[in-house]
C-alpha positions as CSV (number, residue, x, y, z in Angstrom):
1,M,1.3,-9.0,-15.3
2,T,-1.0,-6.2,-16.3
3,N,0.0,-2.9,-17.7
4,K,-0.7,-1.3,-14.3
5,V,2.3,-3.0,-12.8
6,K,5.2,-0.7,-13.4
7,T,8.8,-0.2,-12.3
8,P,9.3,3.0,-10.2
9,D,10.9,4.7,-13.3
10,K,7.9,3.9,-15.5
11,V,5.6,5.2,-12.8
12,L,7.6,8.4,-12.7
13,L,7.1,8.9,-16.4
14,C,3.4,8.4,-16.0
15,V,3.2,10.6,-12.9
16,G,5.3,13.3,-14.6
17,E,2.7,13.4,-17.4
18,Q,-0.1,13.7,-14.9
19,G,1.8,16.3,-12.9
20,R,1.8,18.6,-15.9
21,R,-2.0,18.4,-15.7
22,R,-1.8,19.2,-12.0
23,A,-3.1,15.8,-10.8
24,R,-2.7,14.9,-7.2
25,L,-0.7,11.7,-6.7
26,V,-1.5,9.4,-3.8
27,L,0.8,6.7,-2.7
28,T,0.3,3.9,-0.2
29,N,2.1,0.7,0.4
30,G,1.9,-2.7,2.1
31,C,2.1,-6.4,1.8
32,F,-1.5,-7.0,0.7
33,D,-1.0,-10.7,1.3
34,V,-4.5,-11.9,1.6
35,L,-6.7,-9.3,0.0
36,H,-9.8,-8.6,2.1
37,V,-12.5,-6.0,2.6
38,G,-10.3,-3.9,4.9
39,H,-7.8,-3.5,2.1
40,I,-10.5,-2.7,-0.4
41,R,-12.1,0.1,1.8
42,Y,-8.6,1.4,2.6
43,L,-7.6,1.6,-1.1
44,K,-10.9,3.2,-2.1
45,A,-10.4,5.8,0.6
46,A,-6.9,6.4,-0.5
47,R,-7.9,6.8,-4.2
48,G,-10.6,9.3,-3.1
49,L,-7.9,11.6,-1.8
50,G,-6.4,12.3,-5.2
51,D,-6.4,11.8,-8.9
52,S,-4.1,8.8,-9.1
53,L,-3.3,6.0,-6.7
54,V,0.1,4.2,-6.7
55,V,0.3,1.1,-4.5
56,G,3.8,0.1,-3.4
57,L,3.8,-3.6,-2.9
58,N,6.4,-5.4,-0.8
59,T,8.2,-8.2,-2.7
60,D,8.1,-11.7,-1.4
61,E,11.5,-11.3,0.2
62,S,10.5,-8.1,2.1
63,V,7.2,-9.7,3.3
64,R,9.2,-12.6,4.7
65,A,11.5,-10.1,6.5
66,L,8.5,-8.3,7.9
67,K,6.0,-11.1,8.6
68,G,8.1,-14.2,9.0
69,P,9.1,-17.3,7.0
70,R,5.6,-18.6,6.5
71,R,4.5,-15.5,4.6
72,P,3.5,-14.4,2.0
73,I,0.6,-16.6,1.3
74,F,0.3,-15.4,-2.3
75,S,3.3,-14.6,-4.5
76,Q,4.2,-11.0,-5.4
77,D,3.0,-11.6,-8.9
78,E,-0.4,-12.8,-7.8
79,R,-0.7,-10.0,-5.2
80,A,0.3,-7.4,-7.9
81,E,-2.3,-8.9,-10.3
82,M,-5.0,-8.7,-7.7
83,L,-4.3,-5.1,-6.8
84,A,-4.0,-4.1,-10.4
85,A,-7.4,-5.6,-11.1
86,L,-9.0,-3.0,-8.7
87,A,-10.5,0.0,-10.4
88,C,-9.3,2.3,-7.6
89,V,-5.6,1.4,-8.2
90,D,-3.8,3.2,-11.1
91,F,-0.3,1.7,-10.7
92,V,1.4,-1.1,-8.7
93,V,5.1,-0.9,-7.9
94,L,7.0,-3.7,-6.3
95,F,9.7,-2.8,-3.8
96,D,12.2,-4.8,-1.8
97,D,12.7,-2.6,1.3
98,N,11.1,-3.0,4.7
99,T,9.8,0.6,4.5
100,A,8.7,2.7,1.6
101,E,11.1,5.5,2.4
102,R,13.0,5.2,-0.9
103,L,9.8,4.9,-2.9
104,V,8.3,8.0,-1.2
105,S,11.6,9.9,-1.9
106,L,11.5,8.9,-5.5
107,L,7.8,9.5,-6.3
108,K,7.2,12.4,-3.9
109,P,3.4,11.8,-3.7
110,D,1.2,14.8,-2.8
111,I,-0.5,12.5,-0.3
112,Y,1.0,9.5,1.4
113,V,-1.6,7.1,3.0
114,K,-1.2,4.5,5.7
115,G,-3.7,2.9,8.0
116,A,-4.7,4.4,11.3
117,D,-2.5,1.9,13.1
118,Y,0.3,4.3,12.3
119,A,-1.3,7.2,14.1
120,P,0.9,9.3,16.4
121,G,0.9,7.7,19.8
122,S,0.1,4.2,18.4
123,G,3.6,2.9,19.0
124,N,4.2,2.4,15.3
125,E,6.7,4.6,13.7
126,L,5.9,5.9,10.3
127,P,9.4,6.7,8.9
128,E,8.0,7.9,5.6
129,A,6.2,10.8,7.2
130,A,9.3,12.9,7.8
131,I,10.2,12.6,4.1
132,V,6.7,13.5,3.0
133,H,6.5,16.6,5.3
134,A,10.0,17.7,4.2
135,Y,8.9,18.3,0.6
136,G,5.5,19.7,1.6
137,G,3.3,16.6,1.1
138,R,0.5,15.4,3.3
139,V,0.1,12.2,5.3
140,E,-3.4,10.7,5.7
141,L,-4.3,7.8,8.1
142,P,-7.8,6.5,7.3
143,P,-9.5,4.3,9.9
144,L,-9.1,0.6,10.0
145,V,-11.9,-1.9,9.4
146,E,-12.2,-3.7,12.8
147,D,-11.2,-7.3,12.9
148,R,-10.1,-7.3,9.2
149,S,-6.4,-7.9,9.1
150,T,-4.5,-10.5,7.2
151,T,-3.1,-11.9,10.4
152,A,-6.5,-12.1,12.0
153,I,-7.9,-13.8,8.9
154,I,-5.1,-16.4,8.8
155,E,-5.6,-17.1,12.6
156,R,-9.3,-17.5,12.0
157,I,-8.7,-20.0,9.2
158,L,-6.2,-22.0,11.3
159,D,-8.7,-22.0,14.2
160,G,-11.5,-23.3,11.9
161,R,-13.7,-20.2,12.4
162,R,-15.8,-19.1,9.5
163,T,-16.5,-15.5,10.2
164,A,-15.0,-12.7,12.2
165,T,-16.4,-12.4,15.7
């Protein structure tokens, strides 16, 4: 693994150093199972909101709990390596939970980013939002890239379609 993949404690040390320089920390999280253009645009937008981007990455076990027994497609080590290779990502932290609540509580990012599918009224709860607001942080929900989800890509592959419709 690369030197960008850290334990939460190591990220805290790095973030603490940045905090002394008044850097804005941005945190996002997800499975990032099949990396695609929607992920890239989302991560670049997240990085543009602050000075440092930490990506919380669900472990294989938590991906299975969230997405089912046939997922993930790529192992957590491969997914972490792919994310760490992106210039917009400063750190990758693996986590086992189904939500990032503990990670948010630990890192206390200035800005917590999730996709617009978590917008109020969407039917998706964003449990981390209450934690972020409690310490004075901000939640941002950048727009999604239409028809670019891992689930849609997997379905397209299984159906034998080459491009998104």
